[in-house]
C-alpha positions in Angstrom: -15.0 11.5 15.3 -16.7 8.2 15.2 -17.6 8.8 11.4 -13.9 9.7 10.7 -12.8 6.4 12.2 -15.3 4.1 10.6 -14.9 5.7 7.2 -11.2 5.6 7.3 -11.4 1.8 8.2 -14.0 1.0 5.6 -12.4 3.1 2.8 -8.9 1.9 3.6 -9.8 -1.9 3.8 -12.0 -1.6 0.6 -9.2 0.1 -1.4 -6.5 -2.2 0.0 -8.7 -5.2 -1.0 -9.2 -3.9 -4.5 -5.4 -3.5 -4.9 -5.0 -7.1 -3.8 -7.7 -8.2 -6.4 -5.7 -6.3 -9.0 -2.5 -8.2 -7.9 -4.4 -11.5 -8.2 -5.6 -10.5 -11.7 -2.1 -9.8 -12.7 -0.9 -13.0 -11.4 -3.6 -15.1 -13.3 -3.7 -13.1 -16.4 0.1 -12.3 -17.0 1.9 -14.7 -14.4 3.2 -11.5 -12.6 4.2 -12.6 -9.1 2.2 -10.8 -6.3 3.9 -8.8 -3.6 5.5 -11.0 -0.9 4.0 -9.7 2.2 6.2 -12.1 4.2 9.2 -10.0 3.2 7.4 -6.7 4.2 6.5 -8.3 7.5 10.3 -9.2 8.0 11.2 -5.5 7.3 8.4 -4.3 9.8 9.7 -7.0 12.2 13.2 -5.5 12.3 12.0 -1.9 12.8 11.8 -2.1 16.6 15.5 -3.1 16.8 16.3 0.0 14.9 17.0 -1.7 11.7 15.4 0.4 8.9 17.6 -0.5 5.9 18.7 -3.8 4.7 21.0 -4.8 1.8 18.5 -7.6 1.0 15.5 -8.2 3.1 15.6 -11.8 1.8 18.8 -12.4 3.6 17.7 -10.7 6.8 16.8 -12.9 9.8 13.4 -14.3 9.6 10.8 -12.9 12.0 8.0 -15.0 13.7 4.8 -14.6 11.9 6.3 -12.4 9.1 3.6 -13.1 6.6 0.9 -12.2 9.0 2.8 -9.1 10.0 3.1 -8.1 6.4 -0.6 -8.4 5.7 -1.6 -6.5 8.8 0.9 -3.8 7.9 -0.5 -3.7 4.3 -4.1 -3.1 5.5 -3.0 -0.7 8.3 -1.3 1.5 5.8 -4.4 1.4 3.6 -6.3 2.5 6.5 -3.8 5.3 7.4 -4.0 6.6 3.9 -7.7 6.7 3.9 -7.6 8.7 7.2 -5.1 11.0 5.6 -7.5 11.6 2.7 -10.4 12.3 5.2 -8.0 14.5 7.3 -7.1 16.7 4.5 -10.3 16.9 2.5 -12.6 16.3 5.3 -15.3 13.5 6.2 -17.6 15.7 3.9 -15.5 14.3 1.0 -16.7 10.9 1.7 -20.3 12.0 1.7 -19.8 13.7 -1.7 -16.7 12.0 -3.1 -14.7 13.4 -6.1 -12.1 11.4 -8.0 -9.1 13.8 -7.9 -8.4 13.7 -4.1 -8.5 9.8 -4.1 -6.1 9.6 -7.1 -3.8 12.2 -5.2 -3.8 10.0 -2.2 -3.1 7.0 -4.4 -0.2 8.6 -6.1 1.4 9.7 -2.8 1.5 6.1 -1.7 3.7 5.4 -4.7 6.3 7.7 -3.1 6.1 5.9 0.2 6.9 2.6 -1.6 9.7 4.1 -3.9 11.4 6.3 -1.0 10.7 4.3 2.2 9.8 0.6 1.6 11.8 -0.4 -1.4 15.1 1.3 -0.3 14.4 -0.2 3.3 14.2 -3.6 1.8 17.2 -3.3 -0.3 15.7 -2.7 -3.7 17.0 0.8 -3.9 15.0 4.0 -4.6 12.1 3.2 -6.9 13.4 -0.4 -7.1 16.6 1.1 -8.9 18.7 -2.1 -7.7 16.4 -4.4 -9.4 16.8 -5.8 -13.0 13.3 -5.1 -13.7 13.1 -1.7 -12.1 11.0 -0.2 -14.9 8.4 -3.1 -14.7 8.1 -2.6 -10.9 7.7 1.1 -11.4 5.0 0.6 -13.8 3.2 -2.0 -11.6 3.4 0.5 -8.7 1.8 3.2 -10.6 -0.9 1.0 -11.9 -1.5 -0.6 -8.6 -1.7 2.6 -6.7 -3.9 4.1 -9.2 -6.2 1.1 -8.5 -5.9 1.9 -4.8 -6.9 5.5 -5.4 -9.8 4.3 -7.6 -10.7 2.0 -4.6 -10.9 4.9 -2.2 -13.2 6.7 -4.6 -15.5 3.7 -5.3 -15.6 2.9 -1.6 -16.6 6.3 -0.7 -19.3 6.3 -3.5 -20.7 3.1 -2.1 -20.8 4.4 1.5 -22.4 7.8 1.1 
């Protein structure tokens, strides 16, 4: 069990950090705004009151420490998906990693954003309520491919 926990944490943090580096690259190279983790933190902060769906998360009441909550949630989700990878394919996968399981998990994370987070924050399913929905979708696909690659590379580095 200890190996499962430490590998989940290491793989999840590493893959999420690579996703954040990708966002930084996009910001510097192409002036694409990075994710606003404060708004994610605001969404998470409203969950305990039973508020799951907002018309526009930017108009929702601010939550204390929402930026920190958003960042913590971002990394916790990365760790949870790394744990899911290890739960499905086994801790042995991390000792002899292959690319396909990591990419599958990366692509599943797209669905969580499209069908849970974005609608909950008021962007609609797969950002359908945003003027730049196709750009957001492509960035989601690319970013979560990077996350999947991060799971794989982290597993290779920690074998």
